[in-house]
C-alpha positions in Angstrom: -7.7 -54.4 7.9 -6.4 -51.1 6.6 -3.7 -50.8 4.1 -0.3 -49.6 5.4 2.0 -47.2 3.5 5.4 -46.3 5.0 7.3 -45.0 2.0 7.2 -41.3 0.8 7.9 -42.7 -2.7 4.6 -44.5 -2.8 2.7 -43.3 -5.9 -0.4 -42.4 -3.8 1.7 -40.3 -1.4 3.4 -38.6 -4.3 0.0 -37.7 -5.8 -1.2 -36.4 -2.4 1.9 -34.3 -2.0 1.2 -32.8 -5.4 -2.1 -31.3 -4.0 0.1 -28.7 -2.3 0.1 -27.0 -5.8 -2.9 -25.2 -7.1 -2.7 -26.7 -10.6 -2.9 -30.2 -9.2 -5.8 -29.3 -6.9 -7.6 -27.9 -9.9 -6.9 -30.9 -12.2 -7.8 -33.5 -9.6 -10.8 -31.6 -8.1 -9.6 -32.4 -4.6 -7.5 -30.9 -1.7 -5.9 -32.0 1.5 -7.1 -31.1 5.0 -5.0 -31.7 8.1 -5.7 -32.2 11.8 -8.5 -33.7 13.8 -10.5 -30.5 14.0 -10.7 -30.0 10.2 -11.5 -33.6 9.5 -14.3 -33.5 12.1 -15.6 -30.2 10.6 -15.7 -31.8 7.2 -17.7 -34.8 8.4 -20.1 -32.7 10.5 -20.9 -30.7 7.3 -21.6 -33.8 5.3 -18.3 -34.0 3.5 -16.9 -37.6 3.7 -13.2 -37.8 2.7 -12.2 -39.8 -0.3 -9.2 -40.9 1.6 -8.2 -40.7 5.3 -4.5 -41.0 6.3 -3.7 -41.8 9.9 -0.3 -42.3 11.5 0.1 -45.9 12.5 0.5 -45.3 16.2 -2.5 -43.0 16.2 -5.1 -45.4 14.8 -6.6 -46.2 18.2 -6.7 -42.5 19.3 -8.5 -41.6 16.1 -10.8 -44.7 16.0 -13.9 -42.6 16.5 -13.3 -40.2 13.7 -12.3 -43.1 11.4 -15.6 -44.7 12.0 -17.4 -41.4 11.4 -15.8 -41.2 8.0 -18.0 -44.2 6.9 -17.0 -45.4 3.5 -13.7 -43.5 3.2 -10.6 -45.5 2.2 -8.1 -45.5 5.1 -4.4 -45.6 5.0 -2.2 -46.2 8.0 1.0 -44.3 7.3 4.4 -43.8 8.8 5.5 -40.6 10.6 7.8 -40.0 7.5 4.7 -39.9 5.3 2.8 -37.5 7.5 5.9 -35.2 7.7 6.2 -35.3 3.9 2.6 -34.2 3.4 2.2 -31.9 6.4 2.6 -28.1 6.2 2.7 -27.7 10.0 5.6 -28.0 12.4 3.9 -30.5 14.7 1.4 -32.6 12.7 -1.3 -34.4 14.7 -1.1 -37.5 12.6 -4.4 -37.4 10.7 -5.1 -36.0 7.2 -7.7 -36.4 4.6 -8.3 -35.9 0.9 -11.7 -34.3 0.1 -13.4 -33.2 -3.0 -13.6 -29.5 -4.0 -17.3 -28.7 -3.9 -19.0 -27.7 -7.1 -19.9 -24.0 -7.4 -22.8 -23.4 -5.1 -26.2 -21.8 -5.6 -26.3 -18.3 -4.3 -28.1 -17.6 -1.1 -30.3 -14.6 -0.3 -28.4 -12.7 2.4 -28.3 -8.9 2.8 -24.5 -8.8 2.7 -22.1 -10.5 0.3 -18.3 -10.3 -0.1 -16.3 -9.6 -3.2 -12.5 -10.4 -3.1 -10.6 -8.6 -5.8 -7.0 -9.9 -5.9 -6.4 -11.0 -2.3 -3.1 -12.8 -2.4 -2.0 -13.7 1.2 -3.4 -17.1 2.3 -3.6 -16.0 5.9 -5.7 -12.9 4.9 -8.1 -15.0 2.8 -8.5 -17.6 5.5 -9.2 -15.0 8.1 -11.7 -13.2 5.9 -13.6 -16.5 5.2 -13.6 -17.3 8.9 -14.9 -13.8 9.8 -17.5 -13.8 7.1 -18.9 -17.1 8.2 -18.9 -16.1 11.8 -21.0 -13.1 10.9 -23.5 -15.2 8.9 -22.2 -14.1 5.5 -21.7 -17.0 3.1 -21.6 -15.8 -0.5 -18.0 -15.0 -1.4 -17.3 -13.8 -5.0 -13.8 -14.2 -6.3 -12.9 -11.7 -8.9 -9.5 -11.7 -10.7 -6.4 -13.3 -9.4 -6.9 -14.3 -5.8 -5.0 -16.9 -3.8 -6.7 -20.3 -4.1 -9.3 -20.9 -1.5 -8.1 -24.5 -1.1 -4.4 -23.5 -0.5 -3.4 -25.5 2.6 -2.6 -22.3 4.5 -6.0 -20.8 3.6 -7.7 -23.9 4.7 -5.9 -24.0 8.0 -6.4 -20.3 8.9 -10.1 -20.5 7.8 -10.8 -23.0 10.6 -13.5 -25.0 8.8 -15.1 -22.0 7.1 -14.1 -23.5 3.7 -16.9 -26.0 4.3 -19.5 -23.4 5.0 -19.1 -20.4 2.7 -20.4 -20.5 -0.9 -17.6 -19.5 -3.4 -18.5 -18.0 -6.7 -15.8 -17.4 -9.4 -16.1 -14.4 -11.8 -13.8 -13.5 -14.7 -15.5 -10.3 -15.6 -16.0 -7.4 -13.2 -18.7 -5.9 -15.5 -20.7 -9.1 -15.5 -20.3 -9.6 -11.8 -21.5 -6.2 -10.7 -24.3 -6.2 -13.2 -25.4 -9.5 -11.7 -25.2 -8.2 -8.1 -27.1 -5.1 -9.0 -29.8 -7.2 -10.6 -30.1 -9.0 -7.3 -30.5 -5.7 -5.4 -27.0 -5.2 -4.1 -25.2 -1.9 -4.0 -21.4 -2.2 -4.6 -19.3 -0.8 -1.7 -15.6 -0.6 -2.5 -13.1 -0.2 0.4 -10.5 2.4 -0.5 -7.8 4.5 1.2 -9.5 7.8 0.4 -13.3 7.8 0.3 -16.4 8.4 2.4 -16.1 7.8 6.2 -17.4 4.3 6.7 -19.0 5.1 10.0 -20.8 8.3 8.9 -22.2 6.7 5.7 -25.7 5.3 5.8 -25.6 2.1 3.8 -28.5 0.5 1.9 -30.1 -2.7 3.0 -28.3 -5.0 0.6 -24.6 -4.5 -0.1 -21.6 -6.2 -1.7 -18.5 -5.3 0.2 -15.4 -5.3 -2.1 -11.9 -5.9 -0.6 -8.8 -5.7 -2.8 -5.2 -6.7 -3.1 -2.8 -6.2 -0.2 -0.4 -3.9 -2.1 -2.4 -2.4 -4.9 -5.9 -2.3 -3.5 -9.1 -2.7 -5.6 -8.9 -2.9 -9.4 -9.9 0.0 -11.6 -12.8 -2.1 -12.9 -14.2 -2.5 -9.3 -13.6 1.2 -8.5 -15.5 2.3 -11.6 -18.4 0.0 -10.7 -18.7 1.1 -7.1 -21.8 2.8 -5.8 -19.9 3.7 -2.6 -16.2 4.2 -1.9 -15.7 3.6 1.8 -12.7 4.3 4.1 -12.1 3.4 7.7 -10.8 6.6 9.5 -7.3 6.2 10.9 -5.0 8.2 13.1 -2.8 10.8 11.3 0.3 9.2 9.8 -1.2 5.7 9.5 -1.0 4.5 5.9 -3.4 1.5 5.7 -5.0 -1.4 7.5 -4.4 -5.1 6.8 -7.2 -6.2 4.5 -8.4 -9.0 6.8 -8.6 -6.6 9.7 -10.4 -4.1 7.6 -12.9 -6.7 6.5 -13.5 -7.9 10.1 -14.2 -4.3 11.3 -16.6 -3.5 8.5 -18.4 -6.9 8.5 -19.2 -6.8 12.2 -20.0 -3.1 12.2 -22.6 -3.7 9.5 -24.0 -6.7 11.4 -24.2 -4.5 14.5 -26.0 -1.7 12.7 -28.7 -4.2 11.5 
């Protein structure tokens, strides 16, 4: 028999609701995922939830995924609890608490991504999803980026949070020295630089994408081997950072 919780004032539910905030995710080392697809993605990638929450009237519908979660604790909860924890308008009735992975060992791919101050959750989620789709898994976070485990990032990344390898870097100097030592050339995306399409790029590159409003930091610009720009029609000011990332990532894959 599974335990049932119907009150939003239950201490466990209050703790879970706290995971909507970055500081609580960091201190607890866990985050919430929501919806059948994300829970299934986690399980398929070997991530067994610490806690699975299923709306009482959905227990039978989600019986298979419950069984696939193995040793997870399961709470049957009321619709009010799901609504209190959900950040979507029409929640499916299944959520899970999972551990934030420890920092991963770097791979050996020819292209890596550096994110230098990306703040919009939708942009970050889209970049993660795009990178993973292109077979790029090492993502370096430099400076003040939105949290990778922000619920909106997790939702827009569509399972990519379980597949990319995040690396966190406080120092631009140390990061770029490290990447160069591993054979990568640093390619910064800027508003005014070399035409991306007419530039012959080296075999191993680190693509740097910056803040939506301010672009790439001075430290990243000073460290760049290449400053690349996507050509745009006259009068156009800039591209959305996630769109820019998608274009460049898949063009590079196509070239190779």
